[in-house]
N, C-alpha and C positions, 0 to 999 in steps of 0.2 A: 504494500500500500504506500503510495507516495503522498507527501504532504503538499497541499496547495496553499500558497500564501494568499489570504483574502484581500490584502492591501493592493491598491493600484500602483503600477510602476510609474514614477514621475517622469522617467525618460520617454515612455511610450504613451503617456496620457496627454491628450490635447487640452488646452485651456488652463494649464497650471503654470504659475510663475516659478522662477528659480527658488528652491527651498520648499516647494510643495504647496504654496498658498494659492488661493483662487482669486483672480482679479474681480473687481466689482462688476456685477451684471452677468457673470458667468456662473453656470450651474456646476456645482462640484460633481466629481465622478461618483457613480453609484457604488455602493458597497457590494462586493461579490459574495456569494455564499460558499460555504465549505461543504462539499458533498459528504464528508465523513463526520460532520458535527452532529451531536445529539445521540440519544440512546438508540440502540438497535431494537426493533420491534420483534423480539423473540418470544416473549411471554406477556400475555395481556389478561391478568386475573380479573374475575368479576368484581364489581363494586358493591359495597353495602355489606350488611350483616348477614350471616347465615341464619337459618331458622332456629337451630338448637340454642345457640347462646342468647339470641334475642328472646326466645320463649323463657329460658331460665331466668334472665334478668327481670322480665315482666312478672313471672310467678313470685320471685323473691320480693319485688316491690309490693305486690298484692298481699303477701304474707305479712310484711312489716306494717303496711297500712291497716290490715285487719287487726294485728296485735295492738297497735295504738288506739284503734277504735274501741276494741274490747276493754282495754285498760281505762280509757276515758269513761266508758259506761259503768265500769266497776267503781270508779271513784265517785261518780254521780249518785249511784244507787246505794 
């Protein structure tokens, strides 16, 4: 795999002044892209929670809420 320099070459780019600056009224050269940049798309896992952990969390929250509800009723009565 060869590395591609994304920066424009000042010697071969038109519209650049010495030193690489752009004169007034001139559009600067576009940035080139790097074909090997970014992650490879080899594994794309599903998004979100699976059903078992989400169900377990909801059951646990329901049990805790029921405990506090019963505790409050015992204190009142």
